[in-house]
N, CA, C and O atoms as a Tripos MOL2 file, in Angstrom:
@<TRIPOS>MOLECULE
protein
  280   279    70     0     0
PROTEIN
NO_CHARGES

@<TRIPOS>ATOM
      1 N         -17.9220  -17.8500   12.6850 N.3       1 MET1
      2 CA        -17.6600  -17.1230   13.7440 C.3       1 MET1
      3 C         -16.1390  -16.9820   13.8500 C.2       1 MET1
      4 O         -15.3090  -17.8830   13.7300 O.2       1 MET1
      5 N         -15.9380  -15.7490   14.0830 N.am      2 LEU2
      6 CA        -14.3660  -15.2970   14.1640 C.3       2 LEU2
      7 C         -14.0660  -15.0820   15.2160 C.2       2 LEU2
      8 O         -14.7280  -14.2220   15.7970 O.2       2 LEU2
      9 N         -13.0570  -15.6800   15.8830 N.am      3 VAL3
     10 CA        -12.5440  -15.2760   17.2600 C.3       3 VAL3
     11 C         -10.8190  -14.9000   17.5350 C.2       3 VAL3
     12 O          -9.9150  -15.6130   17.0990 O.2       3 VAL3
     13 N         -10.6770  -14.0900   18.0530 N.am      4 THR4
     14 CA         -9.0670  -13.7580   17.9110 C.3       4 THR4
     15 C          -8.6220  -13.8800   19.4820 C.2       4 THR4
     16 O          -9.4860  -13.9630   20.3550 O.2       4 THR4
     17 N          -7.5370  -13.8860   19.7240 N.am      5 PHE5
     18 CA         -7.0440  -14.1670   21.0950 C.3       5 PHE5
     19 C          -5.4350  -13.3480   20.7820 C.2       5 PHE5
     20 O          -4.6050  -13.5980   19.9080 O.2       5 PHE5
     21 N          -5.4220  -12.4520   21.7190 N.am      6 ALA6
     22 CA         -3.9900  -11.5950   21.6380 C.3       6 ALA6
     23 C          -3.5220  -11.3340   22.7920 C.2       6 ALA6
     24 O          -4.1470  -10.9030   23.7610 O.2       6 ALA6
     25 N          -2.1040  -11.6590   22.6960 N.am      7 ASP7
     26 CA         -1.3580  -11.3970   24.1760 C.3       7 ASP7
     27 C          -0.3830  -10.1160   23.9330 C.2       7 ASP7
     28 O          -0.0340   -9.7070   22.8260 O.2       7 ASP7
     29 N          -0.0950   -9.6880   24.9150 N.am      8 ASP8
     30 CA          1.0080   -8.7580   24.9220 C.3       8 ASP8
     31 C           2.6310   -8.6250   25.3750 C.2       8 ASP8
     32 O           3.3570   -7.7320   25.8120 O.2       8 ASP8
     33 N           2.7700  -10.1150   24.9910 N.am      9 GLY9
     34 CA          3.9800  -10.7380   25.1470 C.3       9 GLY9
     35 C           5.0690  -10.4040   24.0770 C.2       9 GLY9
     36 O           5.1000   -9.3670   23.4140 O.2       9 GLY9
     37 N           5.8170  -11.2740   24.0190 N.am     10 PRO10
     38 CA          7.2690  -10.6170   22.9590 C.3      10 PRO10
     39 C           6.8650  -11.2790   21.6250 C.2      10 PRO10
     40 O           7.7680  -11.0330   20.8250 O.2      10 PRO10
     41 N           6.0310  -11.9110   21.1250 N.am     11 GLY11
     42 CA          5.5490  -12.5480   20.1830 C.3      11 GLY11
     43 C           6.2720  -13.8190   19.9210 C.2      11 GLY11
     44 O           6.9250  -14.3220   20.8350 O.2      11 GLY11
     45 N           6.2130  -14.3800   18.7560 N.am     12 ILE12
     46 CA          6.4240  -16.0410   18.5860 C.3      12 ILE12
     47 C           7.5190  -15.8110   17.1820 C.2      12 ILE12
     48 O           7.3350  -15.5740   15.9880 O.2      12 ILE12
     49 N           8.7320  -16.0250   18.0620 N.am     13 PRO13
     50 CA         10.1310  -15.6710   16.4470 C.3      13 PRO13
     51 C           9.3980  -16.1640   15.3590 C.2      13 PRO13
     52 O           8.4990  -17.0020   15.2930 O.2      13 PRO13
     53 N          10.0280  -15.3950   14.4230 N.am     14 GLU14
     54 CA          9.3690  -15.4920   12.9590 C.3      14 GLU14
     55 C           9.9290  -17.0120   12.3650 C.2      14 GLU14
     56 O           9.3560  -17.6000   11.4480 O.2      14 GLU14
     57 N          11.0150  -17.4740   12.9800 N.am     15 GLN15
     58 CA         11.1750  -18.9060   12.4250 C.3      15 GLN15
     59 C          10.5240  -20.1760   12.8160 C.2      15 GLN15
     60 O          10.5920  -21.2830   12.2810 O.2      15 GLN15
     61 N           9.7830  -19.7200   14.0240 N.am     16 ASP16
     62 CA          9.1390  -20.6870   14.4970 C.3      16 ASP16
     63 C           7.6260  -20.4490   14.0370 C.2      16 ASP16
     64 O           6.8560  -21.2680   14.5400 O.2      16 ASP16
     65 N           7.0930  -19.6050   13.2800 N.am     17 LEU17
     66 CA          5.6320  -19.2210   12.8310 C.3      17 LEU17
     67 C           5.3810  -20.2910   11.9730 C.2      17 LEU17
     68 O           4.2960  -20.8510   12.1350 O.2      17 LEU17
     69 N           6.2650  -20.7960   10.9260 N.am     18 PRO18
     70 CA          5.2310  -21.6670   10.1050 C.3      18 PRO18
     71 C           5.1400  -22.9850   10.6260 C.2      18 PRO18
     72 O           4.2620  -23.6450   10.0700 O.2      18 PRO18
     73 N           5.7290  -23.5380   11.4590 N.am     19 ARG19
     74 CA          5.7340  -24.6540   12.4720 C.3      19 ARG19
     75 C           5.1710  -24.7980   13.7220 C.2      19 ARG19
     76 O           5.4540  -25.6660   14.5480 O.2      19 ARG19
     77 N           4.3590  -23.9070   13.8260 N.am     20 ILE20
     78 CA          3.6050  -23.5720   15.0100 C.3      20 ILE20
     79 C           2.7670  -24.6150   15.6450 C.2      20 ILE20
     80 O           2.7220  -24.8290   16.8570 O.2      20 ILE20
     81 N           2.0930  -25.2610   14.7070 N.am     21 PHE21
     82 CA          0.8130  -25.8520   14.6200 C.3      21 PHE21
     83 C           1.1280  -27.3660   14.5710 C.2      21 PHE21
     84 O           0.2810  -28.2360   14.7760 O.2      21 PHE21
     85 N           2.6340  -27.6320   14.2350 N.am     22 GLU22
     86 CA          3.3780  -29.0530   14.0790 C.3      22 GLU22
     87 C           2.9340  -29.8820   15.1640 C.2      22 GLU22
     88 O           2.4650  -29.2340   16.1000 O.2      22 GLU22
     89 N           2.9440  -30.9000   15.2830 N.am     23 ARG23
     90 CA          2.8740  -32.0400   16.3330 C.3      23 ARG23
     91 C           4.3850  -32.0820   16.7740 C.2      23 ARG23
     92 O           5.2800  -32.0460   15.9300 O.2      23 ARG23
     93 N           4.6470  -32.1640   18.1770 N.am     24 PHE24
     94 CA          5.9170  -32.3210   19.0400 C.3      24 PHE24
     95 C           6.7700  -31.2460   18.5070 C.2      24 PHE24
     96 O           7.9040  -31.2660   18.9860 O.2      24 PHE24
     97 N           6.5580  -30.3730   17.7050 N.am     25 TYR25
     98 CA          7.3490  -29.0600   17.4710 C.3      25 TYR25
     99 C           7.8180  -28.2290   18.9910 C.2      25 TYR25
    100 O           6.8870  -28.3830   19.7820 O.2      25 TYR25
    101 N           8.4600  -27.7670   19.3510 N.am     26 LYS26
    102 CA          8.9210  -27.1650   20.6030 C.3      26 LYS26
    103 C           9.6540  -25.6500   20.3430 C.2      26 LYS26
    104 O          10.8580  -25.6410   20.0860 O.2      26 LYS26
    105 N           9.0920  -24.6960   20.3970 N.am     27 GLY27
    106 CA          9.9110  -23.6060   20.5800 C.3      27 GLY27
    107 C          10.7600  -23.6320   21.5470 C.2      27 GLY27
    108 O          10.9030  -24.7450   22.0520 O.2      27 GLY27
    109 N          11.5330  -22.5740   22.0960 N.am     28 LYS28
    110 CA         12.3590  -22.0720   23.1280 C.3      28 LYS28
    111 C          11.6040  -22.2960   24.5920 C.2      28 LYS28
    112 O          12.1450  -22.6650   25.6340 O.2      28 LYS28
    113 N          10.2960  -21.9930   24.3950 N.am     29 GLY29
    114 CA          9.6850  -21.8680   25.5400 C.3      29 GLY29
    115 C           9.3070  -22.8840   26.1720 C.2      29 GLY29
    116 O           8.6500  -22.6570   27.1890 O.2      29 GLY29
    117 N           9.6260  -24.5660   25.7440 N.am     30 GLY30
    118 CA          9.4320  -25.6980   26.6150 C.3      30 GLY30
    119 C           7.9990  -26.0650   25.6210 C.2      30 GLY30
    120 O           7.5450  -25.7890   24.5100 O.2      30 GLY30
    121 N           7.5850  -27.0340   27.0780 N.am     31 GLY31
    122 CA          6.0770  -27.4080   26.6720 C.3      31 GLY31
    123 C           6.4530  -28.5910   25.9230 C.2      31 GLY31
    124 O           7.6380  -28.8130   25.6760 O.2      31 GLY31
    125 N           5.3250  -29.5310   25.4620 N.am     32 SER32
    126 CA          5.2450  -30.7970   24.9580 C.3      32 SER32
    127 C           5.2590  -30.6550   23.5560 C.2      32 SER32
    128 O           5.7720  -31.5690   22.9100 O.2      32 SER32
    129 N           4.7550  -29.6030   22.9170 N.am     33 GLY33
    130 CA          4.5380  -29.2680   21.5280 C.3      33 GLY33
    131 C           3.3970  -30.2940   20.8640 C.2      33 GLY33
    132 O           3.3370  -30.8510   19.7680 O.2      33 GLY33
    133 N           2.5150  -30.2860   22.0390 N.am     34 LEU34
    134 CA          0.9410  -30.8990   21.3690 C.3      34 LEU34
    135 C           0.1230  -29.8430   21.5470 C.2      34 LEU34
    136 O          -0.8120  -29.9510   20.7540 O.2      34 LEU34
    137 N           0.0280  -28.8830   22.2020 N.am     35 GLY35
    138 CA         -1.1750  -27.8030   22.6170 C.3      35 GLY35
    139 C          -1.4100  -27.4010   21.1340 C.2      35 GLY35
    140 O          -2.0340  -28.2830   20.5450 O.2      35 GLY35
    141 N          -1.1640  -26.5610   20.5200 N.am     36 LEU36
    142 CA         -1.4270  -26.0230   19.4800 C.3      36 LEU36
    143 C          -2.1230  -27.2200   18.2990 C.2      36 LEU36
    144 O          -3.1300  -27.1560   17.5940 O.2      36 LEU36
    145 N          -1.2010  -28.1620   18.4510 N.am     37 ALA37
    146 CA         -1.5220  -29.3590   17.3300 C.3      37 ALA37
    147 C          -2.7580  -29.7330   17.6250 C.2      37 ALA37
    148 O          -3.5090  -29.7880   16.6520 O.2      37 ALA37
    149 N          -3.2530  -30.0350   18.7530 N.am     38 ILE38
    150 CA         -4.5790  -30.4240   18.9830 C.3      38 ILE38
    151 C          -5.6650  -29.5450   18.6910 C.2      38 ILE38
    152 O          -6.6950  -29.8470   18.0880 O.2      38 ILE38
    153 N          -5.3150  -28.2880   19.2290 N.am     39 THR39
    154 CA         -6.1810  -27.1600   19.0970 C.3      39 THR39
    155 C          -6.3310  -27.1760   17.5120 C.2      39 THR39
    156 O          -7.4920  -27.2060   17.1040 O.2      39 THR39
    157 N          -5.2700  -27.1580   16.5270 N.am     40 LYS40
    158 CA         -5.4460  -26.9590   15.1970 C.3      40 LYS40
    159 C          -6.4140  -28.2470   14.6580 C.2      40 LYS40
    160 O          -7.0770  -28.0340   13.6420 O.2      40 LYS40
    161 N          -6.5040  -29.4430   15.2420 N.am     41 ALA41
    162 CA         -7.0470  -30.8250   14.7590 C.3      41 ALA41
    163 C          -8.3440  -30.5500   15.1940 C.2      41 ALA41
    164 O          -9.2120  -30.8900   14.3910 O.2      41 ALA41
    165 N          -8.7190  -30.0490   16.2000 N.am     42 ILE42
    166 CA        -10.0180  -29.9320   16.6560 C.3      42 ILE42
    167 C         -10.9640  -28.5630   16.0680 C.2      42 ILE42
    168 O         -12.1910  -28.4940   16.1300 O.2      42 ILE42
    169 N         -10.1440  -27.6380   15.5560 N.am     43 VAL43
    170 CA        -10.5900  -26.7290   14.9940 C.3      43 VAL43
    171 C         -10.9390  -26.8820   13.1970 C.2      43 VAL43
    172 O         -11.8430  -26.4080   12.5090 O.2      43 VAL43
    173 N          -9.7590  -27.7700   12.8620 N.am     44 GLU44
    174 CA         -9.9660  -28.0940   11.4010 C.3      44 GLU44
    175 C         -11.4330  -29.3940   11.1150 C.2      44 GLU44
    176 O         -12.3450  -29.3970   10.2870 O.2      44 GLU44
    177 N         -11.1160  -30.2360   12.0830 N.am     45 LYS45
    178 CA        -12.2920  -31.2620   12.1300 C.3      45 LYS45
    179 C         -13.9320  -30.5450   12.4720 C.2      45 LYS45
    180 O         -14.9390  -31.2510   12.4210 O.2      45 LYS45
    181 N         -13.9750  -29.4040   12.7360 N.am     46 SER46
    182 CA        -15.1190  -28.6430   12.9750 C.3      46 SER46
    183 C         -15.3950  -27.9630   11.5890 C.2      46 SER46
    184 O         -16.5030  -27.4280   11.5800 O.2      46 SER46
    185 N         -14.7070  -27.8350   10.4290 N.am     47 ALA47
    186 CA        -14.4990  -27.3900    9.3690 C.3      47 ALA47
    187 C         -14.1850  -26.1850    9.3260 C.2      47 ALA47
    188 O         -14.7250  -25.4000    8.5470 O.2      47 ALA47
    189 N         -13.0080  -25.7630   10.3910 N.am     48 GLY48
    190 CA        -12.7970  -24.2640   10.5520 C.3      48 GLY48
    191 C         -11.0710  -24.0770   10.2340 C.2      48 GLY48
    192 O         -10.3930  -24.9440    9.6830 O.2      48 GLY48
    193 N         -10.6060  -22.8880   10.6640 N.am     49 SER49
    194 CA         -9.1330  -23.2460   10.5060 C.3      49 SER49
    195 C          -8.7260  -21.8590   11.6470 C.2      49 SER49
    196 O          -9.5210  -21.0170   12.0640 O.2      49 SER49
    197 N          -7.3810  -21.9570   11.9300 N.am     50 ILE50
    198 CA         -6.8890  -21.2010   12.6500 C.3      50 ILE50
    199 C          -5.5410  -20.6310   12.0080 C.2      50 ILE50
    200 O          -4.9760  -21.1040   11.0210 O.2      50 ILE50
    201 N          -5.1230  -19.4990   12.7770 N.am     51 SER51
    202 CA         -3.8900  -18.8720   12.4510 C.3      51 SER51
    203 C          -3.0680  -18.1870   13.0850 C.2      51 SER51
    204 O          -3.6210  -17.5480   13.9800 O.2      51 SER51
    205 N          -1.7550  -18.0000   13.0050 N.am     52 VAL52
    206 CA         -0.9570  -17.0470   14.5500 C.3      52 VAL52
    207 C          -0.1990  -15.9280   13.5340 C.2      52 VAL52
    208 O           0.3450  -16.2900   12.4910 O.2      52 VAL52
    209 N          -0.2330  -14.6420   13.9380 N.am     53 GLU53
    210 CA          0.5690  -13.8590   13.6600 C.3      53 GLU53
    211 C           1.1620  -13.0250   14.7710 C.2      53 GLU53
    212 O           0.6510  -12.9780   15.8890 O.2      53 GLU53
    213 N           2.2270  -12.3860   14.4400 N.am     54 ASN54
    214 CA          2.7690  -11.2890   15.4500 C.3      54 ASN54
    215 C           2.2410  -10.0810   15.1140 C.2      54 ASN54
    216 O           1.7350   -9.8090   14.0250 O.2      54 ASN54
    217 N           2.3890   -9.1770   16.2820 N.am     55 CYS55
    218 CA          1.7570   -7.8320   16.0680 C.3      55 CYS55
    219 C           2.8810   -6.8900   15.9150 C.2      55 CYS55
    220 O           3.9060   -7.2090   16.5180 O.2      55 CYS55
    221 N           2.9030   -5.7640   15.2150 N.am     56 PRO56
    222 CA          3.8900   -4.9770   14.9850 C.3      56 PRO56
    223 C           4.1740   -4.3140   16.6070 C.2      56 PRO56
    224 O           5.2530   -3.8340   16.9540 O.2      56 PRO56
    225 N           3.2960   -4.3850   17.2330 N.am     57 ALA57
    226 CA          3.6640   -3.6910   18.3310 C.3      57 ALA57
    227 C           4.0710   -4.7250   19.7590 C.2      57 ALA57
    228 O           4.4580   -4.3000   20.8470 O.2      57 ALA57
    229 N           3.8790   -5.9990   19.4220 N.am     58 GLY58
    230 CA          4.5620   -6.8920   20.2630 C.3      58 GLY58
    231 C           3.4290   -7.8490   20.2180 C.2      58 GLY58
    232 O           2.3610   -7.5570   19.6800 O.2      58 GLY58
    233 N           3.7060   -9.1960   20.8840 N.am     59 GLY59
    234 CA          2.5180   -9.9900   21.1450 C.3      59 GLY59
    235 C           2.3540  -10.5120   20.0170 C.2      59 GLY59
    236 O           2.9720  -10.2020   18.9980 O.2      59 GLY59
    237 N           1.1850  -11.6650   20.1550 N.am     60 ALA60
    238 CA          0.8610  -12.6500   19.4050 C.3      60 ALA60
    239 C          -0.5820  -12.4470   18.9370 C.2      60 ALA60
    240 O          -1.0920  -11.6030   19.6730 O.2      60 ALA60
    241 N          -1.4160  -12.8610   18.0440 N.am     61 VAL61
    242 CA         -2.9790  -12.7750   17.8780 C.3      61 VAL61
    243 C          -3.1790  -14.2440   17.0070 C.2      61 VAL61
    244 O          -2.7890  -14.4470   15.8570 O.2      61 VAL61
    245 N          -3.7690  -15.0260   17.7340 N.am     62 PHE62
    246 CA         -4.3050  -16.4700   17.0070 C.3      62 PHE62
    247 C          -5.7340  -15.9150   16.4960 C.2      62 PHE62
    248 O          -6.3330  -15.0730   17.1650 O.2      62 PHE62
    249 N          -6.1110  -16.2780   15.6270 N.am     63 THR63
    250 CA         -7.3400  -16.0350   14.8910 C.3      63 THR63
    251 C          -7.9730  -17.7200   14.5640 C.2      63 THR63
    252 O          -7.3930  -18.6570   14.0150 O.2      63 THR63
    253 N          -9.2070  -17.6550   15.0740 N.am     64 VAL64
    254 CA         -9.9360  -19.0720   14.9190 C.3      64 VAL64
    255 C         -11.2800  -18.3810   14.2550 C.2      64 VAL64
    256 O         -11.9540  -17.3940   14.5490 O.2      64 VAL64
    257 N         -11.3430  -19.3910   13.2030 N.am     65 ASN65
    258 CA        -12.8600  -19.3430   12.0070 C.3      65 ASN65
    259 C         -13.4700  -20.3470   12.0410 C.2      65 ASN65
    260 O         -12.9540  -21.2960   11.4510 O.2      65 ASN65
    261 N         -14.8300  -20.5760   12.7450 N.am     66 LEU66
    262 CA        -15.2840  -21.6200   12.8040 C.3      66 LEU66
    263 C         -16.7300  -21.1430   12.1130 C.2      66 LEU66
    264 O         -17.2120  -20.0250   12.2930 O.2      66 LEU66
    265 N         -17.3630  -22.2340   11.2520 N.am     67 PRO67
    266 CA        -18.4140  -21.9180   10.8820 C.3      67 PRO67
    267 C         -19.5210  -22.1070   11.7700 C.2      67 PRO67
    268 O         -19.6110  -23.0220   12.5880 O.2      67 PRO67
    269 N         -20.6750  -20.8590   11.4960 N.am     68 LEU68
    270 CA        -21.9520  -21.1750   12.1280 C.3      68 LEU68
    271 C         -22.5790  -22.6660   12.2780 C.2      68 LEU68
    272 O         -22.2300  -23.3530   11.3180 O.2      68 LEU68
    273 N         -23.3410  -23.3200   13.1310 N.am     69 ALA69
    274 CA        -24.2830  -24.4000   12.5900 C.3      69 ALA69
    275 C         -25.6930  -23.7070   12.7870 C.2      69 ALA69
    276 O         -25.8970  -22.9420   13.7300 O.2      69 ALA69
    277 N         -26.5870  -23.9990   11.9060 N.am     70 LEU70
    278 CA        -27.7230  -23.4760   11.4940 C.3      70 LEU70
    279 C         -28.7520  -24.5390   11.7020 C.2      70 LEU70
    280 O         -29.9270  -24.3280   11.4000 O.2      70 LEU70
@<TRIPOS>BOND
     1     1     2 1
     2     2     3 1
     3     3     4 2
     4     3     5 am
     5     5     6 1
     6     6     7 1
     7     7     8 2
     8     7     9 am
     9     9    10 1
    10    10    11 1
    11    11    12 2
    12    11    13 am
    13    13    14 1
    14    14    15 1
    15    15    16 2
    16    15    17 am
    17    17    18 1
    18    18    19 1
    19    19    20 2
    20    19    21 am
    21    21    22 1
    22    22    23 1
    23    23    24 2
    24    23    25 am
    25    25    26 1
    26    26    27 1
    27    27    28 2
    28    27    29 am
    29    29    30 1
    30    30    31 1
    31    31    32 2
    32    31    33 am
    33    33    34 1
    34    34    35 1
    35    35    36 2
    36    35    37 am
    37    37    38 1
    38    38    39 1
    39    39    40 2
    40    39    41 am
    41    41    42 1
    42    42    43 1
    43    43    44 2
    44    43    45 am
    45    45    46 1
    46    46    47 1
    47    47    48 2
    48    47    49 am
    49    49    50 1
    50    50    51 1
    51    51    52 2
    52    51    53 am
    53    53    54 1
    54    54    55 1
    55    55    56 2
    56    55    57 am
    57    57    58 1
    58    58    59 1
    59    59    60 2
    60    59    61 am
    61    61    62 1
    62    62    63 1
    63    63    64 2
    64    63    65 am
    65    65    66 1
    66    66    67 1
    67    67    68 2
    68    67    69 am
    69    69    70 1
    70    70    71 1
    71    71    72 2
    72    71    73 am
    73    73    74 1
    74    74    75 1
    75    75    76 2
    76    75    77 am
    77    77    78 1
    78    78    79 1
    79    79    80 2
    80    79    81 am
    81    81    82 1
    82    82    83 1
    83    83    84 2
    84    83    85 am
    85    85    86 1
    86    86    87 1
    87    87    88 2
    88    87    89 am
    89    89    90 1
    90    90    91 1
    91    91    92 2
    92    91    93 am
    93    93    94 1
    94    94    95 1
    95    95    96 2
    96    95    97 am
    97    97    98 1
    98    98    99 1
    99    99   100 2
   100    99   101 am
   101   101   102 1
   102   102   103 1
   103   103   104 2
   104   103   105 am
   105   105   106 1
   106   106   107 1
   107   107   108 2
   108   107   109 am
   109   109   110 1
   110   110   111 1
   111   111   112 2
   112   111   113 am
   113   113   114 1
   114   114   115 1
   115   115   116 2
   116   115   117 am
   117   117   118 1
   118   118   119 1
   119   119   120 2
   120   119   121 am
   121   121   122 1
   122   122   123 1
   123   123   124 2
   124   123   125 am
   125   125   126 1
   126   126   127 1
   127   127   128 2
   128   127   129 am
   129   129   130 1
   130   130   131 1
   131   131   132 2
   132   131   133 am
   133   133   134 1
   134   134   135 1
   135   135   136 2
   136   135   137 am
   137   137   138 1
   138   138   139 1
   139   139   140 2
   140   139   141 am
   141   141   142 1
   142   142   143 1
   143   143   144 2
   144   143   145 am
   145   145   146 1
   146   146   147 1
   147   147   148 2
   148   147   149 am
   149   149   150 1
   150   150   151 1
   151   151   152 2
   152   151   153 am
   153   153   154 1
   154   154   155 1
   155   155   156 2
   156   155   157 am
   157   157   158 1
   158   158   159 1
   159   159   160 2
   160   159   161 am
   161   161   162 1
   162   162   163 1
   163   163   164 2
   164   163   165 am
   165   165   166 1
   166   166   167 1
   167   167   168 2
   168   167   169 am
   169   169   170 1
   170   170   171 1
   171   171   172 2
   172   171   173 am
   173   173   174 1
   174   174   175 1
   175   175   176 2
   176   175   177 am
   177   177   178 1
   178   178   179 1
   179   179   180 2
   180   179   181 am
   181   181   182 1
   182   182   183 1
   183   183   184 2
   184   183   185 am
   185   185   186 1
   186   186   187 1
   187   187   188 2
   188   187   189 am
   189   189   190 1
   190   190   191 1
   191   191   192 2
   192   191   193 am
   193   193   194 1
   194   194   195 1
   195   195   196 2
   196   195   197 am
   197   197   198 1
   198   198   199 1
   199   199   200 2
   200   199   201 am
   201   201   202 1
   202   202   203 1
   203   203   204 2
   204   203   205 am
   205   205   206 1
   206   206   207 1
   207   207   208 2
   208   207   209 am
   209   209   210 1
   210   210   211 1
   211   211   212 2
   212   211   213 am
   213   213   214 1
   214   214   215 1
   215   215   216 2
   216   215   217 am
   217   217   218 1
   218   218   219 1
   219   219   220 2
   220   219   221 am
   221   221   222 1
   222   222   223 1
   223   223   224 2
   224   223   225 am
   225   225   226 1
   226   226   227 1
   227   227   228 2
   228   227   229 am
   229   229   230 1
   230   230   231 1
   231   231   232 2
   232   231   233 am
   233   233   234 1
   234   234   235 1
   235   235   236 2
   236   235   237 am
   237   237   238 1
   238   238   239 1
   239   239   240 2
   240   239   241 am
   241   241   242 1
   242   242   243 1
   243   243   244 2
   244   243   245 am
   245   245   246 1
   246   246   247 1
   247   247   248 2
   248   247   249 am
   249   249   250 1
   250   250   251 1
   251   251   252 2
   252   251   253 am
   253   253   254 1
   254   254   255 1
   255   255   256 2
   256   255   257 am
   257   257   258 1
   258   258   259 1
   259   259   260 2
   260   259   261 am
   261   261   262 1
   262   262   263 1
   263   263   264 2
   264   263   265 am
   265   265   266 1
   266   266   267 1
   267   267   268 2
   268   267   269 am
   269   269   270 1
   270   270   271 1
   271   271   272 2
   272   271   273 am
   273   273   274 1
   274   274   275 1
   275   275   276 2
   276   275   277 am
   277   277   278 1
   278   278   279 1
   279   279   280 2
@<TRIPOS>SUBSTRUCTURE
     1 MET1         2 RESIDUE 1 A MET
     2 LEU2         6 RESIDUE 1 A LEU
     3 VAL3        10 RESIDUE 1 A VAL
     4 THR4        14 RESIDUE 1 A THR
     5 PHE5        18 RESIDUE 1 A PHE
     6 ALA6        22 RESIDUE 1 A ALA
     7 ASP7        26 RESIDUE 1 A ASP
     8 ASP8        30 RESIDUE 1 A ASP
     9 GLY9        34 RESIDUE 1 A GLY
    10 PRO10       38 RESIDUE 1 A PRO
    11 GLY11       42 RESIDUE 1 A GLY
    12 ILE12       46 RESIDUE 1 A ILE
    13 PRO13       50 RESIDUE 1 A PRO
    14 GLU14       54 RESIDUE 1 A GLU
    15 GLN15       58 RESIDUE 1 A GLN
    16 ASP16       62 RESIDUE 1 A ASP
    17 LEU17       66 RESIDUE 1 A LEU
    18 PRO18       70 RESIDUE 1 A PRO
    19 ARG19       74 RESIDUE 1 A ARG
    20 ILE20       78 RESIDUE 1 A ILE
    21 PHE21       82 RESIDUE 1 A PHE
    22 GLU22       86 RESIDUE 1 A GLU
    23 ARG23       90 RESIDUE 1 A ARG
    24 PHE24       94 RESIDUE 1 A PHE
    25 TYR25       98 RESIDUE 1 A TYR
    26 LYS26      102 RESIDUE 1 A LYS
    27 GLY27      106 RESIDUE 1 A GLY
    28 LYS28      110 RESIDUE 1 A LYS
    29 GLY29      114 RESIDUE 1 A GLY
    30 GLY30      118 RESIDUE 1 A GLY
    31 GLY31      122 RESIDUE 1 A GLY
    32 SER32      126 RESIDUE 1 A SER
    33 GLY33      130 RESIDUE 1 A GLY
    34 LEU34      134 RESIDUE 1 A LEU
    35 GLY35      138 RESIDUE 1 A GLY
    36 LEU36      142 RESIDUE 1 A LEU
    37 ALA37      146 RESIDUE 1 A ALA
    38 ILE38      150 RESIDUE 1 A ILE
    39 THR39      154 RESIDUE 1 A THR
    40 LYS40      158 RESIDUE 1 A LYS
    41 ALA41      162 RESIDUE 1 A ALA
    42 ILE42      166 RESIDUE 1 A ILE
    43 VAL43      170 RESIDUE 1 A VAL
    44 GLU44      174 RESIDUE 1 A GLU
    45 LYS45      178 RESIDUE 1 A LYS
    46 SER46      182 RESIDUE 1 A SER
    47 ALA47      186 RESIDUE 1 A ALA
    48 GLY48      190 RESIDUE 1 A GLY
    49 SER49      194 RESIDUE 1 A SER
    50 ILE50      198 RESIDUE 1 A ILE
    51 SER51      202 RESIDUE 1 A SER
    52 VAL52      206 RESIDUE 1 A VAL
    53 GLU53      210 RESIDUE 1 A GLU
    54 ASN54      214 RESIDUE 1 A ASN
    55 CYS55      218 RESIDUE 1 A CYS
    56 PRO56      222 RESIDUE 1 A PRO
    57 ALA57      226 RESIDUE 1 A ALA
    58 GLY58      230 RESIDUE 1 A GLY
    59 GLY59      234 RESIDUE 1 A GLY
    60 ALA60      238 RESIDUE 1 A ALA
    61 VAL61      242 RESIDUE 1 A VAL
    62 PHE62      246 RESIDUE 1 A PHE
    63 THR63      250 RESIDUE 1 A THR
    64 VAL64      254 RESIDUE 1 A VAL
    65 ASN65      258 RESIDUE 1 A ASN
    66 LEU66      262 RESIDUE 1 A LEU
    67 PRO67      266 RESIDUE 1 A PRO
    68 LEU68      270 RESIDUE 1 A LEU
    69 ALA69      274 RESIDUE 1 A ALA
    70 LEU70      278 RESIDUE 1 A LEU
């Protein structure tokens, strides 16, 4: 199952993209630096994957890929 989440904000600074899923990594927006790390851990424990990229028109797109249970 493939799920995408997109927004129309400014996107994620390019220098932050490689580290966005690290525990305690905080960009300029603040926060605790745990939310995306926890999300990634849950997705990976479910044998899935998560990724993020910026859209050329602005905003960010997160893609979550999870296996279907049969």
